[in-house]
Structure formats: structure tokens, C-alpha cells
C-alpha positions, 0 to 999 in steps of 0.5 A: 643647262642644254647639253651639260650635267650637273656638278654634284652638290654635297651638304658640308654642314658635317664638316663644322658640326663633329665630322662625318666619314661618311662625308669624308668619302663622298668628297674624296671620292667626287674630287677624284671622279668630277675634281669638284663639287657644289656645298651647301649648308656652309658656316653662314650660308643663309644670306649669302647671296644678299651680302655678295650683291652688296659687296658687287656693288664695287663694278657699279660705282663711277669709274673714276672711283674704281680707278682710285684703286687700280693698278699702276699698270692702269694708273701710273699714278697709283703704287700698287702692282698687285692687289686692287682694280684691273679694268675692263682690257679693250685689247684681245686677253684671257677673259673680258671681265673687270677684277678686283683683288685684296689678300690677307691683313696684316700684309704676308711676309715674302723671301728674297725672290726677285719678282715677288716685291709686290707680294708684301704690298698692303690691299688698296681699298676704294676711296670711296666705299660702295656700300657703309662697311663694305671693307670690313665685309670683303674681310669677314667673307674672305675669313668665311670662304678660307676656313671652308676651304681648309676644311673641304681640304681636310675632309678630302685628306681624310677620305682618301686615308692620306695624312690629314696634317701633311696634306693641309700644312700648305693651307693651314698660315694665312694667304690667300685672294678673294677676287670680285669679278664683272663679265661685260659683255664682248665689245664689237670685234673682242676674241678671246686670247687663249688657243682654248677660245670657243666661237660664238653660237657653237653651243646648243643653248646659244651662249659662247664662252667668256672666260678661257680655259685654266687651272688655277695655282694655289690649293683649292677654290671656292666660288660663288656666281649669280644666277647668270651662272655659266660656270663650267668644270671638267672631270677626270673623264673629261666631261665638262659639267655645269655648277648649278645657281641655286641660292647661297651655294658655293662652288669648290674646284682644285688648284695645282698645287694638290697633285704632288700633295696627294700622290697624283689621286686629285689634280687641279681643275680646268674650268671655264665660263659660259655666257648669253653675251650679258653682264654676269658677277662672281666672286672666288676666294682661292687658297694658298700656301704662305709664300716662303711654304715649299711646294711642288707643282705639276710642271716640275719636281723640284721643291720651291717657294710658293713665291718662287712658283707664282713668279716662273707661272706669271713672269713679268706679272709683279713687277711694275710696268717699265717706261716707255 
């Protein structure tokens, strides 16, 4: 893309075939320097684009069918607060997209943290599958991407000379979020809500920012994007790098919780999305600690449960809206 370097691409096949100290060092180096990389050679990579295209047919369903699994903020008759469908917002927001979220099955247990009750809820699936076997394929993708994310964390620990088990322990459970996203063209007058929004036409290639820059809450994120591309990562050098589109490629970046685990050698990856005004789809798996796991966030050195961390970061996000 005009004006942007590309993120480094690494073949990670050795992580799943006996290991390679040179690859461990390469992963550690690129995560220290660029805070992200793009991966090829992972298990079941062949045909990934086709499988994701089938899963993303969810967004082509009738709106009413999608609303069958919407959270209660968008369909008050539904009980789900946390998992399920989030429609496009008509108001200014951090991004203009619709989302489907799911987590592990069976559902996770949680500590007694006010506001965290919704973490116990089961996945909510559409009443009509977009394609036959859609639910099973979603669960398979969740499992695959989680394996990849944990393998990358373990390699980074080895490459940095850290104790692997201590570093990877928070990721050894079952928790995570698989998110399908559809970015739609901005309606007239729509503006991103966050302060980092960029005016249309500012970039040399004519694109505009369609997703506000942010750092994920969690350990590591494993993302796929369609041919529209647009995903960008900011490295330790403050340089924005473009994740290239390439067949059967995944992008890897870091969540906020790796900072304390790595003794500040790794930090969460600031990332954003640029677009040309057309439709764009992506799918991300966010590897998270189990909710009881003690974590240390960059904003507070005091250890808390991951459930408490989420509630602190997003007050009110995981509670049912009050009736007006």
C-alpha cells in the first residue's frame, strides 16, 4: 500500500513439527520490534479463505434471522448480554461494523465479581444456520486459532529466554472469543467516536480510517481478513505497518496482558483498520485467560482476576441495560 511498509511474514510450520530455536528467536524479535507479524504454514492452512468465506455468510442472512441471536441491548426480548450478534450502530461509534461473538463450549466458570455474571452465559446461535454445519465449523475455527495463538506465545517465551510455563500459563485454559466482523460503508454524516479518528482522504492512497486504533484486552490475537485488507499494526518504533493480503494468511498481535508477563519486553499492539468505503470482513480469535486467572494489567500493578480486569476496563458493558 502507498506509504506503508508491510508486516513481517513468518512460516510457523516448525512450531507444529518438532520446533526450531531459530524460529523462536525470529518470533520473539519481531514481536519486540513490530509487535505483530503475519503467519503462514500453520495447521489446516489450506482452504482457510474458503472456510472463512462460508462462515461469513452469516452477515448475508436476513436481518431478522441475525437478530434471533442479538444481545438484549439490541433485542430486549433476548436474555444474552455478552455473546451473540451486535448490529450496525446508527450513532457515532468506535467502528462501523456488525459483529457475531462466541466463546468456548461448555461455558466458563467465573469468580464472584459484580458485573461478571454474563461471562457464564452459553453461546447464542442463530435460529437458522447460514450454511449447513456452520456452528460446528465455528467451534473448529475457535479451537484451531487458539492452538496457533498459544503456540506463538510459547515460542516467544523461548525466544526471549523467559520461563515458558510461567509465561504461557494464563493461556493454558479454554477461554477466548471468536469474532466475525463485517465493516459496512459509512452512512452519510457518520464519524468515528474516538479521538484518533482520521478525516477521509488524509491518506495518500485515498483510504480513510474505519476502525479506531486500540490495544486488545487479553494475551494474543489471531486475525484473518478478506482481500479488502486494511489492517495495520504499530510497532515499538511507532511505525504503522500494513498486514498484507495473502491467501491463507493469519495476522498475530499482542494483547495488553503480555506486558507484565514478559517483564515489559513485549507490549500490547496498537492496531487500526483503513478502508476504501466498500464492504470488508474479518475474523479474529482473542486468546484470553480463564476468568479466575490472576492477571496484571499495564494500568494497575495489583493482580486481579481476569473477570475483574474486564469489568474494570469496560464498566457496564457486561450488564443488562436498565429499563427506561
